Structures are given as C-alpha cells and as structure tokens.
Backbone as JSON Lines, residues from 0, in Angstrom:
{"i":0,"aa":"M","n":[18.56,-11.95,-8.77],"ca":[19.12,-10.62,-8.76],"c":[18.27,-9.73,-9.65]}
{"i":1,"aa":"Y","n":[18.09,-8.51,-9.2],"ca":[17.17,-7.61,-9.89],"c":[17.83,-6.72,-10.94]}
{"i":2,"aa":"C","n":[19.16,-6.75,-11.03],"ca":[19.85,-6.02,-12.1],"c":[21.12,-6.79,-12.47]}
{"i":3,"aa":"T","n":[21.79,-6.32,-13.5],"ca":[23.0,-6.99,-13.98],"c":[24.2,-6.05,-13.89]}
{"i":4,"aa":"I","n":[25.38,-6.64,-14.05],"ca":[26.61,-5.83,-14.07],"c":[26.56,-4.86,-15.24]}
{"i":5,"aa":"Q","n":[26.08,-5.3,-16.39],"ca":[26.0,-4.43,-17.56],"c":[25.11,-3.22,-17.29]}
{"i":6,"aa":"Q","n":[23.97,-3.45,-16.62],"ca":[23.09,-2.33,-16.28],"c":[23.75,-1.38,-15.29]}
{"i":7,"aa":"L","n":[24.51,-1.94,-14.36],"ca":[25.23,-1.11,-13.4],"c":[26.29,-0.27,-14.12]}
{"i":8,"aa":"E","n":[27.0,-0.87,-15.06],"ca":[28.0,-0.13,-15.84],"c":[27.34,0.93,-16.71]}
{"i":9,"aa":"D","n":[26.18,0.61,-17.27],"ca":[25.47,1.59,-18.1],"c":[24.99,2.77,-17.26]}
{"i":10,"aa":"R","n":[24.54,2.5,-16.05],"ca":[24.02,3.56,-15.18],"c":[25.13,4.49,-14.73]}
{"i":11,"aa":"L","n":[26.23,3.91,-14.29],"ca":[27.3,4.73,-13.72],"c":[28.37,5.08,-14.74]}
{"i":12,"aa":"T","n":[28.41,4.41,-15.83],"ca":[29.43,4.46,-16.89],"c":[30.69,3.75,-16.41]}
{"i":13,"aa":"V","n":[31.31,3.05,-17.31],"ca":[32.49,2.25,-16.99],"c":[33.62,3.09,-16.4]}
{"i":14,"aa":"P","n":[33.97,4.26,-16.96],"ca":[35.06,5.04,-16.37],"c":[34.77,5.49,-14.93]}
{"i":15,"aa":"M","n":[33.54,5.95,-14.67],"ca":[33.21,6.38,-13.31],"c":[33.17,5.21,-12.35]}
{"i":16,"aa":"L","n":[32.64,4.09,-12.8],"ca":[32.61,2.89,-11.97],"c":[34.03,2.43,-11.67]}
{"i":17,"aa":"G","n":[34.92,2.6,-12.66],"ca":[36.32,2.23,-12.47],"c":[37.01,3.02,-11.37]}
{"i":18,"aa":"Q","n":[36.55,4.24,-11.11],"ca":[37.12,5.03,-10.01],"c":[36.77,4.41,-8.66]}
{"i":19,"aa":"R","n":[35.61,3.8,-8.55],"ca":[35.16,3.21,-7.29],"c":[35.53,1.74,-7.17]}
{"i":20,"aa":"I","n":[35.56,1.06,-8.3],"ca":[35.87,-0.38,-8.32],"c":[37.11,-0.57,-9.2]}
{"i":21,"aa":"P","n":[38.3,-0.47,-8.6],"ca":[39.52,-0.58,-9.41],"c":[39.88,-2.02,-9.79]}
{"i":22,"aa":"E","n":[39.24,-2.99,-9.16],"ca":[39.53,-4.39,-9.49],"c":[39.24,-4.66,-10.96]}
{"i":23,"aa":"T","n":[39.92,-5.66,-11.5],"ca":[39.72,-6.03,-12.9],"c":[39.41,-7.51,-13.02]}
{"i":24,"aa":"G","n":[38.93,-7.89,-14.2],"ca":[38.7,-9.29,-14.51],"c":[37.71,-9.97,-13.59]}
{"i":25,"aa":"A","n":[38.06,-11.19,-13.19],"ca":[37.17,-12.0,-12.36],"c":[36.92,-11.37,-11.0]}
{"i":26,"aa":"E","n":[37.93,-10.68,-10.47],"ca":[37.76,-10.03,-9.17],"c":[36.74,-8.89,-9.26]}
{"i":27,"aa":"R","n":[36.76,-8.14,-10.34],"ca":[35.79,-7.06,-10.55],"c":[34.38,-7.64,-10.66]}
{"i":28,"aa":"T","n":[34.25,-8.71,-11.41],"ca":[32.95,-9.38,-11.56],"c":[32.45,-9.85,-10.2]}
{"i":29,"aa":"R","n":[33.33,-10.41,-9.39],"ca":[32.95,-10.89,-8.06],"c":[32.47,-9.74,-7.18]}
{"i":30,"aa":"V","n":[33.2,-8.62,-7.2],"ca":[32.85,-7.46,-6.37],"c":[31.49,-6.88,-6.81]}
{"i":31,"aa":"L","n":[31.31,-6.69,-8.1],"ca":[30.06,-6.12,-8.59],"c":[28.88,-7.07,-8.35]}
{"i":32,"aa":"T","n":[29.1,-8.35,-8.55],"ca":[28.05,-9.34,-8.27],"c":[27.66,-9.31,-6.81]}
{"i":33,"aa":"S","n":[28.64,-9.15,-5.94],"ca":[28.37,-9.07,-4.51],"c":[27.49,-7.86,-4.18]}
{"i":34,"aa":"Y","n":[27.78,-6.72,-4.78],"ca":[26.96,-5.53,-4.56],"c":[25.53,-5.76,-5.05]}
{"i":35,"aa":"I","n":[25.39,-6.38,-6.2],"ca":[24.06,-6.65,-6.76],"c":[23.3,-7.64,-5.88]}
{"i":36,"aa":"E","n":[23.98,-8.66,-5.39],"ca":[23.33,-9.64,-4.51],"c":[22.88,-8.98,-3.21]}
{"i":37,"aa":"R","n":[23.71,-8.11,-2.65],"ca":[23.35,-7.42,-1.41],"c":[22.14,-6.51,-1.63]}
{"i":38,"aa":"A","n":[22.14,-5.78,-2.73],"ca":[21.01,-4.9,-3.03],"c":[19.74,-5.72,-3.26]}
{"i":39,"aa":"S","n":[19.85,-6.83,-3.96],"ca":[18.69,-7.69,-4.21],"c":[18.17,-8.28,-2.91]}
{"i":40,"aa":"S","n":[19.06,-8.66,-2.01],"ca":[18.64,-9.18,-0.71],"c":[17.93,-8.1,0.1]}
{"i":41,"aa":"H","n":[18.42,-6.89,-0.01],"ca":[17.78,-5.77,0.69],"c":[16.35,-5.59,0.18]}
{"i":42,"aa":"I","n":[16.18,-5.64,-1.13],"ca":[14.85,-5.52,-1.73],"c":[13.95,-6.66,-1.24]}
{"i":43,"aa":"D","n":[14.46,-7.89,-1.3],"ca":[13.67,-9.04,-0.87],"c":[13.27,-8.94,0.6]}
{"i":44,"aa":"S","n":[14.18,-8.46,1.44],"ca":[13.87,-8.37,2.86],"c":[12.72,-7.41,3.13]}
{"i":45,"aa":"R","n":[12.63,-6.38,2.35],"ca":[11.52,-5.43,2.53],"c":[10.22,-5.97,1.94]}
{"i":46,"aa":"L","n":[10.31,-6.58,0.77],"ca":[9.1,-7.07,0.11],"c":[8.52,-8.31,0.8]}
{"i":47,"aa":"A","n":[9.37,-9.11,1.44],"ca":[8.94,-10.37,2.04],"c":[7.94,-10.18,3.17]}
{"i":48,"aa":"V","n":[7.8,-8.97,3.68],"ca":[6.82,-8.71,4.72],"c":[5.42,-8.99,4.2]}
{"i":49,"aa":"K","n":[5.18,-8.73,2.92],"ca":[3.84,-8.87,2.36],"c":[3.79,-9.75,1.11]}
{"i":50,"aa":"H","n":[4.92,-9.92,0.43],"ca":[4.92,-10.57,-0.87],"c":[5.87,-11.76,-0.92]}
{"i":51,"aa":"V","n":[5.6,-12.66,-1.86],"ca":[6.5,-13.78,-2.12],"c":[7.73,-13.22,-2.83]}
{"i":52,"aa":"T","n":[8.9,-13.64,-2.38],"ca":[10.14,-13.2,-3.02],"c":[10.92,-14.41,-3.5]}
{"i":53,"aa":"P","n":[11.77,-14.29,-4.49],"ca":[12.06,-13.07,-5.23],"c":[10.85,-12.65,-6.08]}
{"i":54,"aa":"A","n":[10.72,-11.35,-6.25],"ca":[9.63,-10.79,-7.05],"c":[9.97,-10.96,-8.53]}
{"i":55,"aa":"P","n":[8.95,-10.96,-9.38],"ca":[9.22,-11.04,-10.82],"c":[10.01,-9.83,-11.29]}
{"i":56,"aa":"A","n":[10.78,-10.03,-12.33],"ca":[11.6,-8.94,-12.88],"c":[10.71,-7.79,-13.33]}
{"i":57,"aa":"S","n":[11.18,-6.59,-13.05],"ca":[10.46,-5.39,-13.49],"c":[11.46,-4.24,-13.6]}
{"i":58,"aa":"K","n":[11.11,-3.27,-14.39],"ca":[11.97,-2.09,-14.54],"c":[12.07,-1.31,-13.23]}
{"i":59,"aa":"L","n":[10.98,-1.29,-12.45],"ca":[11.0,-0.58,-11.18],"c":[11.99,-1.22,-10.21]}
{"i":60,"aa":"L","n":[11.93,-2.55,-10.05],"ca":[12.85,-3.23,-9.14],"c":[14.28,-3.17,-9.66]}
{"i":61,"aa":"E","n":[14.44,-3.19,-10.98],"ca":[15.78,-3.02,-11.57],"c":[16.35,-1.66,-11.18]}
{"i":62,"aa":"D","n":[15.54,-0.63,-11.31],"ca":[15.99,0.72,-10.96],"c":[16.32,0.83,-9.47]}
{"i":63,"aa":"I","n":[15.48,0.25,-8.63],"ca":[15.74,0.28,-7.19],"c":[17.03,-0.46,-6.87]}
{"i":64,"aa":"C","n":[17.24,-1.61,-7.49],"ca":[18.46,-2.39,-7.26],"c":[19.7,-1.6,-7.67]}
{"i":65,"aa":"L","n":[19.65,-0.96,-8.82],"ca":[20.78,-0.15,-9.28],"c":[21.05,1.0,-8.31]}
{"i":66,"aa":"T","n":[19.99,1.63,-7.84],"ca":[20.12,2.75,-6.91],"c":[20.76,2.3,-5.6]}
{"i":67,"aa":"V","n":[20.31,1.16,-5.08],"ca":[20.88,0.63,-3.83],"c":[22.34,0.25,-4.05]}
{"i":68,"aa":"C","n":[22.66,-0.36,-5.19],"ca":[24.06,-0.71,-5.49],"c":[24.94,0.53,-5.5]}
{"i":69,"aa":"L","n":[24.49,1.55,-6.19],"ca":[25.3,2.78,-6.29],"c":[25.48,3.42,-4.92]}
{"i":70,"aa":"W","n":[24.43,3.42,-4.11],"ca":[24.54,3.97,-2.76],"c":[25.55,3.19,-1.94]}
{"i":71,"aa":"Q","n":[25.49,1.86,-2.02],"ca":[26.39,1.03,-1.23],"c":[27.84,1.16,-1.71]}
{"i":72,"aa":"I","n":[28.03,1.23,-3.02],"ca":[29.38,1.43,-3.56],"c":[29.94,2.77,-3.06]}
{"i":73,"aa":"E","n":[29.12,3.81,-3.1],"ca":[29.57,5.13,-2.63],"c":[29.86,5.08,-1.13]}
{"i":74,"aa":"A","n":[29.0,4.38,-0.37],"ca":[29.21,4.28,1.07],"c":[30.49,3.51,1.4]}
{"i":75,"aa":"D","n":[30.77,2.45,0.65],"ca":[31.94,1.61,0.91],"c":[33.23,2.18,0.33]}
{"i":76,"aa":"R","n":[33.14,2.76,-0.86],"ca":[34.36,3.09,-1.6],"c":[34.4,4.52,-2.12]}
{"i":77,"aa":"G","n":[33.46,5.34,-1.73],"ca":[33.38,6.69,-2.25],"c":[34.27,7.66,-1.52]}
{"i":78,"aa":"S","n":[33.96,8.92,-1.7],"ca":[34.74,9.96,-1.05],"c":[34.61,9.82,0.46]}
{"i":79,"aa":"Y","n":[35.52,10.39,1.17],"ca":[35.59,10.21,2.61],"c":[34.96,11.36,3.38]}
{"i":80,"aa":"S","n":[33.96,11.99,2.8],"ca":[33.27,13.04,3.55],"c":[32.21,12.39,4.44]}
{"i":81,"aa":"E","n":[31.74,13.14,5.41],"ca":[30.75,12.6,6.34],"c":[29.37,12.53,5.7]}
{"i":82,"aa":"K","n":[29.15,13.29,4.65],"ca":[27.83,13.38,4.04],"c":[27.84,12.69,2.67]}
{"i":83,"aa":"M","n":[26.81,11.86,2.44],"ca":[26.66,11.19,1.15],"c":[26.29,12.23,0.1]}
{"i":84,"aa":"P","n":[26.9,12.18,-1.09],"ca":[26.55,13.15,-2.14],"c":[25.06,13.08,-2.47]}
{"i":85,"aa":"S","n":[24.44,14.22,-2.7],"ca":[23.0,14.25,-2.96],"c":[22.63,13.5,-4.23]}
{"i":86,"aa":"R","n":[23.54,13.42,-5.2],"ca":[23.26,12.69,-6.43],"c":[23.08,11.19,-6.17]}
{"i":87,"aa":"V","n":[23.55,10.72,-5.02],"ca":[23.4,9.32,-4.62],"c":[22.32,9.19,-3.54]}
{"i":88,"aa":"Q","n":[22.3,10.12,-2.58],"ca":[21.38,10.01,-1.44],"c":[19.93,10.23,-1.82]}
{"i":89,"aa":"I","n":[19.65,11.21,-2.65],"ca":[18.25,11.52,-3.0],"c":[17.59,10.35,-3.74]}
{"i":90,"aa":"P","n":[18.23,9.78,-4.78],"ca":[17.6,8.61,-5.42],"c":[17.45,7.42,-4.46]}
{"i":91,"aa":"Y","n":[18.42,7.25,-3.56],"ca":[18.34,6.16,-2.58],"c":[17.14,6.36,-1.65]}
{"i":92,"aa":"D","n":[16.96,7.56,-1.16],"ca":[15.82,7.85,-0.29],"c":[14.5,7.58,-1.01]}
{"i":93,"aa":"E","n":[14.41,7.97,-2.26],"ca":[13.2,7.72,-3.04],"c":[12.98,6.22,-3.27]}
{"i":94,"aa":"A","n":[14.06,5.49,-3.52],"ca":[13.96,4.04,-3.7],"c":[13.46,3.37,-2.43]}
{"i":95,"aa":"M","n":[13.96,3.8,-1.27],"ca":[13.51,3.21,0.0],"c":[12.05,3.54,0.27]}
{"i":96,"aa":"K","n":[11.62,4.74,-0.1],"ca":[10.21,5.11,0.06],"c":[9.34,4.22,-0.83]}
{"i":97,"aa":"T","n":[9.78,3.99,-2.06],"ca":[9.02,3.14,-2.98],"c":[8.95,1.71,-2.45]}
{"i":98,"aa":"L","n":[10.07,1.19,-1.93],"ca":[10.05,-0.16,-1.35],"c":[9.1,-0.25,-0.16]}
{"i":99,"aa":"T","n":[9.11,0.77,0.68],"ca":[8.21,0.8,1.82],"c":[6.76,0.81,1.36]}
{"i":100,"aa":"D","n":[6.47,1.58,0.33],"ca":[5.11,1.63,-0.22],"c":[4.7,0.3,-0.83]}
{"i":101,"aa":"L","n":[5.62,-0.37,-1.51],"ca":[5.34,-1.69,-2.07],"c":[5.09,-2.71,-0.96]}
{"i":102,"aa":"A","n":[5.93,-2.69,0.06],"ca":[5.81,-3.66,1.15],"c":[4.52,-3.46,1.94]}
{"i":103,"aa":"S","n":[4.07,-2.22,2.06],"ca":[2.86,-1.94,2.83],"c":[1.59,-2.13,2.01]}
{"i":104,"aa":"G","n":[1.73,-2.24,0.71],"ca":[0.56,-2.36,-0.15],"c":[0.0,-1.02,-0.59]}
{"i":105,"aa":"R","n":[0.69,0.05,-0.23],"ca":[0.24,1.39,-0.63],"c":[0.29,1.55,-2.15]}
{"i":106,"aa":"I","n":[1.31,0.97,-2.77],"ca":[1.37,0.89,-4.23],"c":[1.54,-0.57,-4.61]}
{"i":107,"aa":"D","n":[1.23,-0.88,-5.85],"ca":[1.28,-2.26,-6.3],"c":[2.19,-2.36,-7.52]}
{"i":108,"aa":"L","n":[2.73,-3.53,-7.71],"ca":[3.57,-3.82,-8.85],"c":[3.01,-5.07,-9.5]}
{"i":109,"aa":"P","n":[2.63,-4.99,-10.77],"ca":[2.08,-6.18,-11.43],"c":[3.03,-7.37,-11.29]}
{"i":110,"aa":"G","n":[2.46,-8.51,-10.94],"ca":[3.26,-9.72,-10.8],"c":[3.63,-10.06,-9.37]}
{"i":111,"aa":"L","n":[3.54,-9.08,-8.45],"ca":[3.82,-9.38,-7.05],"c":[2.71,-10.25,-6.49]}
{"i":112,"aa":"V","n":[3.09,-11.31,-5.79],"ca":[2.13,-12.23,-5.21],"c":[2.13,-12.05,-3.7]}
{"i":113,"aa":"D","n":[0.95,-11.87,-3.13],"ca":[0.86,-11.74,-1.68],"c":[1.29,-13.03,-1.01]}
{"i":114,"aa":"A","n":[2.06,-12.89,0.05],"ca":[2.46,-14.05,0.83],"c":[1.33,-14.38,1.8]}
{"i":115,"aa":"E","n":[0.95,-15.64,1.84],"ca":[-0.12,-16.05,2.75],"c":[0.47,-16.7,3.98]}
{"i":116,"aa":"G","n":[0.03,-16.26,5.14],"ca":[0.5,-16.86,6.38],"c":[1.97,-16.61,6.65]}
{"i":117,"aa":"A","n":[2.5,-15.54,6.12],"ca":[3.92,-15.26,6.32],"c":[4.1,-13.79,6.67]}
{"i":118,"aa":"A","n":[5.08,-13.53,7.47],"ca":[5.46,-12.16,7.79],"c":[6.97,-12.12,7.81]}
{"i":119,"aa":"A","n":[7.53,-11.27,7.0],"ca":[9.0,-11.13,6.89],"c":[9.64,-12.47,6.59]}
{"i":120,"aa":"G","n":[8.98,-13.29,5.79],"ca":[9.56,-14.57,5.4],"c":[9.4,-15.67,6.42]}
{"i":121,"aa":"L","n":[8.71,-15.41,7.52],"ca":[8.53,-16.4,8.57],"c":[7.08,-16.88,8.57]}
{"i":122,"aa":"V","n":[6.88,-18.16,8.81],"ca":[5.53,-18.68,8.92],"c":[4.96,-18.25,10.25]}
{"i":123,"aa":"V","n":[3.73,-17.77,10.23],"ca":[3.08,-17.28,11.43],"c":[2.07,-18.31,11.9]}
{"i":124,"aa":"R","n":[2.16,-18.71,13.18],"ca":[1.22,-19.65,13.77],"c":[0.7,-19.06,15.06]}
{"i":125,"aa":"S","n":[-0.56,-19.31,15.32],"ca":[-1.13,-18.87,16.59],"c":[-0.7,-19.84,17.67]}
{"i":126,"aa":"P","n":[-0.51,-19.34,18.88],"ca":[-0.14,-20.26,19.96],"c":[-1.31,-21.16,20.32]}
{"i":127,"aa":"V","n":[-1.0,-22.32,20.86],"ca":[-2.04,-23.25,21.3],"c":[-2.63,-22.69,22.59]}
{"i":128,"aa":"A","n":[-3.95,-22.65,22.66],"ca":[-4.62,-22.13,23.85],"c":[-4.34,-23.05,25.04]}
{"i":129,"aa":"L","n":[-4.13,-22.46,26.21],"ca":[-3.87,-23.26,27.41],"c":[-5.1,-24.02,27.85]}
{"i":130,"aa":"F","n":[-6.27,-23.4,27.7],"ca":[-7.51,-24.03,28.14],"c":[-8.42,-24.23,26.94]}
{"i":131,"aa":"N","n":[-8.18,-25.28,26.21],"ca":[-9.07,-25.61,25.1],"c":[-9.75,-26.94,25.41]}
{"i":132,"aa":"P","n":[-10.77,-27.31,24.69],"ca":[-11.52,-28.52,25.02],"c":[-10.68,-29.79,25.05]}
{"i":133,"aa":"D","n":[-9.53,-29.8,24.36],"ca":[-8.7,-31.0,24.32],"c":[-7.62,-31.02,25.4]}
{"i":134,"aa":"S","n":[-7.53,-29.99,26.21],"ca":[-6.52,-29.95,27.26],"c":[-6.8,-31.01,28.33]}
{"i":135,"aa":"P","n":[-5.74,-31.6,28.9],"ca":[-5.96,-32.61,29.95],"c":[-6.75,-32.02,31.11]}
{"i":136,"aa":"G","n":[-7.72,-32.76,31.59],"ca":[-8.53,-32.35,32.72],"c":[-9.75,-31.52,32.36]}
{"i":137,"aa":"M","n":[-9.84,-31.06,31.11],"ca":[-10.98,-30.24,30.72],"c":[-12.27,-31.05,30.62]}
{"i":138,"aa":"E","n":[-12.13,-32.38,30.61],"ca":[-13.36,-33.2,30.53],"c":[-14.2,-33.07,31.78]}
{"i":139,"aa":"F","n":[-13.63,-32.55,32.87],"ca":[-14.38,-32.38,34.12],"c":[-15.18,-31.09,34.14]}
{"i":140,"aa":"F","n":[-14.99,-30.23,33.15],"ca":[-15.71,-28.95,33.16],"c":[-16.81,-28.95,32.13]}
C-alpha cells in the first residue's frame, strides 16, 4: 500500500473524514484500508505496463494514493450532486496524468524498475511460426 490511514486522516482531517466515513473502530479501519488497497491497486495497474510493481515507497506515489482515495471516498460517500467537487476532481486528474506519464516513461521516479518481457503484468511471448525449420514436413524443402 502506498499510503496509510494516518496519512489519509492527516490529509482530510479526522472531523472531515468522519463526515464521509461514519464507521468507528475496527469497521472504520477496514473501510479505510479497503480504500487504500483499491487506490494502491489502481496505481499498480497503471505502472505494471512498464514497471515492476509494487513500486518502491515514494512521496509522489503516497500523494497519488491519497488523492485517489479521497476521490473514491467522495464518489462513493460524498454529496449527491452529478458533478465531483473541483477540490477533489482537479487533484485526481493531475494524479492520473502523472501516473500516465510514469507508465509511459515520459517521467521517471527513482527506484522504479522496468519490467522485462511483461506488459500490464502479463508475460509476452511471440507465437510459434507455422513454417519454421523444425515444423513437420519441412525437411523436404
């Protein structure tokens, strides 16, 4: 996970977070941990196109994780207007742009390791050629 519950509380402040997450005790911890895990998975899914994940801890990824958490909390439990508040949407849009830039290699983050032979977390293999020297019957050509 790229951020902690304490960092999430510090970013949003406990009273404001309490308006969105009314659960208490272990249930509150479970809910907040779930948001952090979802945000971290979102980050990993974007970075895995080019890099080994999970990525090393960094302030940039921490900030992106917090931003994604806050956006998701607002989307799930926020006001019921059709439009996301700009105080949440603008940082989220910037975080997604930064993730896209990291995944494409446009910007770099110290400690990120390029994934070799992988795309989006999947191993990439070339198909076997239909007519290669080892194919049955090719000895006649």
